N, C-alpha and C positions, 0 to 999 in steps of 0.2 A: 406545414413545417415552418414557414416564415412567420405565420401568425403566432405559433407557439413560442418561437424565439423572441419575437417582439414583446409578447406578454411577459415572458421571463425577465427580459431587460427592464420592463416597466414595473417589476415586482408584483405582477398580478398572477399569483401562483395557481389559484383555482382555475382561472381562465386558461392558463398554460396547459393544465391537465385536461381541460375540456377539448382543447385543440389537438393535443397529442392522442387522446382517445379517438377523436374523429379521424385523424390521419391513419392510425393503426387499423381502424375498422375499414376505411376505404382501401387500404393496401390488401387486407384480407379478401375483400369483395372482388378485387381485380387479380386474384391468385398471386398475391405477393409480388406484384410487378415492380414495386418500389422498395423492396425489402432492404437493400443496402442503405437507402436514405432513411428508412425507419430506424434501423440499427444505429447508424452514425449520428443522425441529427434529431429525430423525434425522441428516441429513448434518452439521448443526452439531455434534452430539455425536460423530459419527464423526471429523470432521476434528480436533476438539480431542483426542480419544483418541490419534490418530496423532501429533499434535504433541507431546503429553506423553510418548509412548513414544519420541520422537526419530526417527520415520520420516518425514522431511521430504518425500520423494518422494510417499508416499501421502497425506500431509496436503495437499500442493499439488494433487494430482489431484482430491481430494474438494472442497477449498475452491474451486478454479476452477470445477468443475462446478456447485457450489451457487450461486456468484456469478452465473454466466451464466444459470442457470435461474430466478433470482429474477424476471426480467422477465416470465416467463410468468404470474405470479400477481399482477401489479399492485403489486409492492412498490415503495416510493418510490425515486426516483432517488438520494436521500441514502443510503438503506440499501444500495443496490446499489454506489454509489461507495465507500462505507465498507467493504463486504465485499472489494472489490478492494484497497483501501489496506491492510487488515489482512494480506492475502496478501503485499503488497510488504514490509511490516515483517519478516515471516519470511524472505523471500528476501534482504533486506539482511543479516539476522542470520547467514545461512549463506553470505554473500558471493556470491550468485547474481545479480550485477549486471545481466547481459544480460536475464534473464527479469524482473527487478524493473522495468527500464525498460519492457519490453513490457507487463507487467501494469498499470503506471501509466498507459500510454496507453489501456488498456481502461477504466480508471477515468475518464479524461478524456472518453472518448466517451459516457459515460452522461449522459443529460439530467437533471441534478440541480439543486436550488436553488443560487443563486449561491455561498453559502458552501461547499456541497458540492463545487462545481466548483473553488473555490479550494483546498480541502483536497486534491483529486485533483491539482491542478497543483503544489502544494507537495510532494506525494509524488513526482511525476515529477521535479521539480527535485532533490529529495534523492537519488533513484535515479541521476540523471545525475551528480550531484556525487560519489557513491560510486564510480561507474564511471569517474571521471576526465574526464568530458566537461564541463569547467568552463564554457566559453563557453555551451554549450547550457543548462546549469543556471542561469547568470546570466539568460539570456533568460526562462526560465520563472519564476524568482523575481521578476524585474522586472515581468513581466506580472501576476503574482499581486499584487504591491505596487500596481500601477496600478489594478487592478480590486477592490481591497480593500473589504469591506463589514463593517459591525458587525451586520447583520441576521442573526438565526439562525432566522427563520421557516421552517417546513417542514422543520426538522431536529430531531434529538434532542440537538444540541450545547448545552452550557451556556455561559454567559458566561466562566466560568473556563477552559473548554476552548478557547474562541475566543482568549482572551488567551494561552494557552500556544502556540496555533498561530501567533499573531502574533510571539511571541518566537522561535519556531523559524525563521520566515521571516526576521526581522531578523538573527538569528545566522548562518544559512546564507548569506544574501546577502552579509553582511559578510565571512565567511570566503572565499567564492568570489571576491569582488572583490580581496581581499588576495592570493589565489593567482594571479589573473590579472596583477596588478601585479608580483608577484615573477617570474612567467614572462616578462613583457615585459622586465623589467630584465635577466634572464639572457640573453634572446635578442637584446637590443640590443647591437650591436658597440660596444666601447669604443674611444676614440681611442688610436692608438698613440703612442709617444714615441721620438724620435730619440736617437742616442747622446749628443748634446749636451744632451739634456734638454728639447728643444723638442717641444711637442705637434704631432703631424702632422695 
C-alpha cells in the first residue's frame, strides 16, 4: 500500500498499478484480511493511476467499486457522497453526461450530513445541466437553494469550500434560468402582421 502511494506521488503510474495488483492479490490469498485497507487506500491509488494514464474506463470501474464498497466499513455518508461526486467530475470532463447523471443519483441516495446532501444535489443539477435537461436542473438547484445550510458539521468541508459551493449554485441556477427564458422566448409564437401592416 505504501509502495503504491509512493509510486503515485513520484508519477510512476505503471509501477503504482503493479503494487496495487500485488496488494489485491495478497489480500485475496489471506481471505480478504485487509479488505478495508484495499478499498480505502489501494483502490484509491489504483483509480488515480488509471486517471492520470488517461484510461477513463478503468478509472471509472475502480472508482465506482471503491465508492460503493465504502459503506461496508462504516465510512461516513459525507465521504461516500464525495467519492461519487468526484467520479461525476471526471464523467463531465469526458462528456459522459448520461452516466454522470446516474452517478449523481447514487450520491443523492447516500445518507449524508445535510451539506453533503446539498453537494450531491448540486452535482446532480450540474450533470443535468450539462446533459441539456435544463428544467430538471433548475428543479434540483432550486431545491438545493431552499434547503441551504451553513453548517459543515460532520464533514471535512471548510468554510471556503462551502462558499465556493454556494457560488457554483448561484451561478448555475442563474445560467439555467436564462436558458429557460430564452427557450420560452424562441418557442412562443410571435404575432403575425397583415400586408397592410396591422398586427394580427
